[in-house]
C-alpha positions in Angstrom: -8.4 -47.1 4.0 -7.2 -46.7 7.6 -3.6 -46.2 6.4 -4.8 -43.5 4.0 -6.6 -41.6 6.8 -3.7 -41.8 9.2 -1.1 -40.6 6.6 -0.6 -36.8 6.9 2.1 -36.3 4.3 -0.1 -34.0 2.2 -1.1 -31.8 5.1 1.9 -29.5 4.6 1.0 -29.0 1.0 -2.5 -28.0 1.9 -1.1 -25.5 4.4 1.2 -24.0 1.7 -1.7 -23.8 -0.8 -3.9 -22.0 1.8 -1.1 -19.6 2.8 -0.3 -18.8 -0.9 -4.0 -18.2 -1.7 -4.2 -15.8 1.3 -1.2 -13.8 0.2 -2.5 -13.6 -3.3 -5.9 -12.5 -2.1 -4.3 -9.8 0.1 -2.2 -8.6 -2.9 -5.2 -8.4 -5.1 -7.1 -6.4 -2.5 -4.2 -3.9 -2.2 -3.9 -3.4 -5.9 -7.7 -2.9 -6.2 -7.6 -0.3 -3.4 -4.7 1.5 -5.1 -6.3 1.6 -8.5 -9.8 2.2 -7.3 -9.2 5.8 -6.3 -7.4 5.2 -3.0 -4.3 7.1 -4.1 -6.3 9.8 -5.7 -8.2 10.5 -2.5 -5.0 10.4 -0.5 -3.3 13.0 -2.7 -6.4 15.2 -2.6 -6.4 15.1 1.2 -2.7 15.9 1.4 -3.1 18.7 -1.2 -6.0 20.3 0.8 -4.1 20.0 4.0 -1.0 21.6 2.6 -3.0 24.3 0.9 -4.4 25.4 4.2 -1.0 25.8 5.8 0.3 29.4 5.6 4.0 30.1 5.3 5.3 33.2 7.0 8.9 32.8 5.9 10.7 36.1 5.1 13.4 35.3 2.6 14.6 38.9 2.5 15.9 40.6 -0.6 16.9 38.4 -3.5 20.4 39.0 -4.7 21.0 40.4 -8.2 23.2 37.8 -9.8 23.7 39.9 -13.0 26.0 42.5 -11.4 
């Protein structure tokens, strides 16, 4: 039993399992945030911000390309 408790060969495997589980959990959270209205709210905020910006650009007369 003492030899089993001293042996740490499986510790690396446990580290990789925990790291992989953390990465998967983070990925699931990102996907949930994207598909749960996160992108919709972002686009709505950008649209309202851009709608409030006025453009005072004078392009002058447009050329008549038919002549």
